[in-house]
C-alpha beads as a LAMMPS data file, in Angstrom:
LAMMPS data file: protein, C-alpha beads

141 atoms
140 bonds

1 atom types
1 bond types

-500.0 500.0 xlo xhi
-500.0 500.0 ylo yhi
-500.0 500.0 zlo zhi

Masses

1 110.0

Atoms # bond

1 1 1 -159.524 -393.970 -9.979
2 1 1 -161.132 -393.532 -6.564
3 1 1 -160.820 -389.757 -6.977
4 1 1 -162.698 -389.926 -10.303
5 1 1 -165.640 -391.710 -8.669
6 1 1 -165.720 -389.151 -5.864
7 1 1 -165.610 -386.296 -8.373
8 1 1 -168.410 -387.812 -10.475
9 1 1 -170.487 -388.421 -7.344
10 1 1 -169.975 -384.836 -6.170
11 1 1 -170.913 -383.418 -9.584
12 1 1 -174.034 -385.574 -9.623
13 1 1 -175.128 -384.287 -6.226
14 1 1 -174.445 -380.678 -7.193
15 1 1 -176.363 -381.014 -10.459
16 1 1 -179.459 -382.466 -8.780
17 1 1 -181.886 -379.657 -8.049
18 1 1 -184.200 -379.920 -5.113
19 1 1 -187.753 -378.799 -5.638
20 1 1 -188.698 -375.246 -4.707
21 1 1 -190.250 -374.711 -1.288
22 1 1 -194.055 -374.623 -1.423
23 1 1 -194.166 -371.362 0.549
24 1 1 -192.192 -369.698 -2.261
25 1 1 -195.054 -369.983 -4.783
26 1 1 -196.275 -366.587 -3.530
27 1 1 -193.225 -365.153 -5.324
28 1 1 -195.071 -365.890 -8.587
29 1 1 -197.413 -362.970 -7.886
30 1 1 -196.780 -360.123 -10.284
31 1 1 -195.590 -359.456 -13.805
32 1 1 -193.166 -361.717 -15.653
33 1 1 -191.652 -361.938 -19.110
34 1 1 -189.943 -364.833 -20.827
35 1 1 -186.189 -364.435 -20.794
36 1 1 -185.203 -367.722 -22.417
37 1 1 -186.795 -370.847 -23.891
38 1 1 -184.837 -374.097 -24.081
39 1 1 -186.368 -376.735 -26.352
40 1 1 -185.257 -380.036 -27.853
41 1 1 -185.035 -378.091 -31.134
42 1 1 -182.790 -375.310 -29.869
43 1 1 -182.674 -372.394 -27.461
44 1 1 -184.019 -368.872 -27.878
45 1 1 -183.286 -365.781 -25.783
46 1 1 -185.744 -362.891 -25.632
47 1 1 -184.393 -359.358 -25.320
48 1 1 -187.802 -357.715 -25.743
49 1 1 -191.307 -359.097 -25.301
50 1 1 -194.496 -357.693 -26.756
51 1 1 -196.529 -359.608 -24.159
52 1 1 -195.933 -360.175 -20.469
53 1 1 -197.654 -362.564 -18.074
54 1 1 -199.393 -361.489 -14.895
55 1 1 -199.604 -364.201 -12.219
56 1 1 -201.801 -364.136 -9.153
57 1 1 -201.550 -366.965 -6.630
58 1 1 -203.452 -367.513 -3.406
59 1 1 -203.004 -370.703 -1.404
60 1 1 -202.932 -373.538 -3.952
61 1 1 -204.757 -371.830 -6.839
62 1 1 -204.033 -369.007 -9.211
63 1 1 -204.292 -367.611 -12.688
64 1 1 -202.065 -366.275 -15.454
65 1 1 -203.159 -363.434 -17.694
66 1 1 -201.502 -362.014 -20.812
67 1 1 -200.737 -358.285 -20.757
68 1 1 -199.802 -356.104 -23.713
69 1 1 -198.204 -352.670 -23.666
70 1 1 -200.199 -349.948 -25.393
71 1 1 -198.936 -346.970 -27.337
72 1 1 -200.047 -344.753 -24.446
73 1 1 -197.427 -346.240 -22.146
74 1 1 -199.739 -348.375 -20.045
75 1 1 -200.598 -352.063 -20.266
76 1 1 -203.903 -353.619 -21.196
77 1 1 -205.014 -357.053 -20.197
78 1 1 -206.619 -359.752 -22.233
79 1 1 -210.026 -360.969 -21.134
80 1 1 -208.756 -364.523 -20.837
81 1 1 -207.283 -366.026 -17.722
82 1 1 -205.554 -369.372 -17.504
83 1 1 -206.481 -370.832 -14.129
84 1 1 -204.231 -373.340 -12.408
85 1 1 -203.872 -375.371 -9.240
86 1 1 -200.567 -375.997 -7.535
87 1 1 -199.872 -379.567 -6.477
88 1 1 -197.129 -380.184 -3.939
89 1 1 -195.774 -383.614 -4.819
90 1 1 -192.942 -385.272 -2.916
91 1 1 -190.378 -384.499 -5.616
92 1 1 -191.889 -381.483 -7.416
93 1 1 -194.258 -378.520 -7.461
94 1 1 -196.594 -378.688 -10.442
95 1 1 -198.893 -376.047 -11.934
96 1 1 -201.930 -377.806 -13.413
97 1 1 -203.807 -375.697 -15.958
98 1 1 -207.312 -376.633 -16.998
99 1 1 -209.761 -374.938 -19.348
100 1 1 -212.614 -376.058 -21.561
101 1 1 -210.196 -376.936 -24.383
102 1 1 -207.165 -378.491 -22.739
103 1 1 -205.337 -379.571 -19.584
104 1 1 -201.565 -379.195 -19.251
105 1 1 -198.897 -379.048 -16.571
106 1 1 -195.719 -377.140 -15.862
107 1 1 -193.215 -378.243 -13.236
108 1 1 -191.768 -375.380 -11.206
109 1 1 -188.036 -376.034 -11.234
110 1 1 -186.844 -372.945 -9.360
111 1 1 -188.146 -369.629 -8.103
112 1 1 -186.730 -366.454 -6.616
113 1 1 -187.980 -362.874 -6.370
114 1 1 -186.471 -362.014 -9.764
115 1 1 -186.651 -365.258 -11.758
116 1 1 -188.486 -368.557 -12.082
117 1 1 -188.112 -371.607 -14.314
118 1 1 -190.787 -374.075 -15.456
119 1 1 -190.633 -377.227 -17.568
120 1 1 -193.534 -378.720 -19.514
121 1 1 -194.275 -382.264 -20.735
122 1 1 -192.616 -381.558 -24.088
123 1 1 -189.338 -380.818 -22.227
124 1 1 -189.519 -377.102 -23.017
125 1 1 -187.872 -375.100 -20.238
126 1 1 -188.965 -371.484 -19.850
127 1 1 -186.982 -369.001 -17.790
128 1 1 -188.973 -365.938 -16.722
129 1 1 -187.626 -362.692 -15.340
130 1 1 -189.501 -360.152 -13.243
131 1 1 -191.150 -357.396 -15.292
132 1 1 -191.607 -354.010 -13.638
133 1 1 -194.237 -352.056 -15.565
134 1 1 -194.762 -348.350 -15.119
135 1 1 -198.534 -348.206 -15.456
136 1 1 -200.873 -351.207 -15.424
137 1 1 -204.560 -351.426 -16.343
138 1 1 -205.907 -354.740 -15.025
139 1 1 -209.514 -353.877 -15.849
140 1 1 -211.067 -355.938 -18.580
141 1 1 -212.650 -353.604 -21.094

Bonds

1 1 1 2
2 1 2 3
3 1 3 4
4 1 4 5
5 1 5 6
6 1 6 7
7 1 7 8
8 1 8 9
9 1 9 10
10 1 10 11
11 1 11 12
12 1 12 13
13 1 13 14
14 1 14 15
15 1 15 16
16 1 16 17
17 1 17 18
18 1 18 19
19 1 19 20
20 1 20 21
21 1 21 22
22 1 22 23
23 1 23 24
24 1 24 25
25 1 25 26
26 1 26 27
27 1 27 28
28 1 28 29
29 1 29 30
30 1 30 31
31 1 31 32
32 1 32 33
33 1 33 34
34 1 34 35
35 1 35 36
36 1 36 37
37 1 37 38
38 1 38 39
39 1 39 40
40 1 40 41
41 1 41 42
42 1 42 43
43 1 43 44
44 1 44 45
45 1 45 46
46 1 46 47
47 1 47 48
48 1 48 49
49 1 49 50
50 1 50 51
51 1 51 52
52 1 52 53
53 1 53 54
54 1 54 55
55 1 55 56
56 1 56 57
57 1 57 58
58 1 58 59
59 1 59 60
60 1 60 61
61 1 61 62
62 1 62 63
63 1 63 64
64 1 64 65
65 1 65 66
66 1 66 67
67 1 67 68
68 1 68 69
69 1 69 70
70 1 70 71
71 1 71 72
72 1 72 73
73 1 73 74
74 1 74 75
75 1 75 76
76 1 76 77
77 1 77 78
78 1 78 79
79 1 79 80
80 1 80 81
81 1 81 82
82 1 82 83
83 1 83 84
84 1 84 85
85 1 85 86
86 1 86 87
87 1 87 88
88 1 88 89
89 1 89 90
90 1 90 91
91 1 91 92
92 1 92 93
93 1 93 94
94 1 94 95
95 1 95 96
96 1 96 97
97 1 97 98
98 1 98 99
99 1 99 100
100 1 100 101
101 1 101 102
102 1 102 103
103 1 103 104
104 1 104 105
105 1 105 106
106 1 106 107
107 1 107 108
108 1 108 109
109 1 109 110
110 1 110 111
111 1 111 112
112 1 112 113
113 1 113 114
114 1 114 115
115 1 115 116
116 1 116 117
117 1 117 118
118 1 118 119
119 1 119 120
120 1 120 121
121 1 121 122
122 1 122 123
123 1 123 124
124 1 124 125
125 1 125 126
126 1 126 127
127 1 127 128
128 1 128 129
129 1 129 130
130 1 130 131
131 1 131 132
132 1 132 133
133 1 133 134
134 1 134 135
135 1 135 136
136 1 136 137
137 1 137 138
138 1 138 139
139 1 139 140
140 1 140 141
């Protein structure tokens, strides 16, 4: 019986994720594509994406921009940017997006050089993987 309590306690500690380190938010810089979405309605894995996200972060602010591959082999950007601020709370790192139409948040659950995971208020969990494009056109035309 005592062993069961120790085992449950150990599993609880292992399953608790600590928040990512604030200095790691610079790893968001670059191109990312959704690998998996986990929702209350079911999970979906993505083997190929028609759009990728470009993130640029400096200090506690940044933006995300949608990029689309063209038939010429390069990528073109949308004219829209989703600006965000990063708040370093005691128990979490939160990306706060704000535009003229809406405000929303995503909690950064984990981040590495090749993958990051965010969770939104609707309990959707998005896992992104690093995207390495061949030719990028960031200019807005």
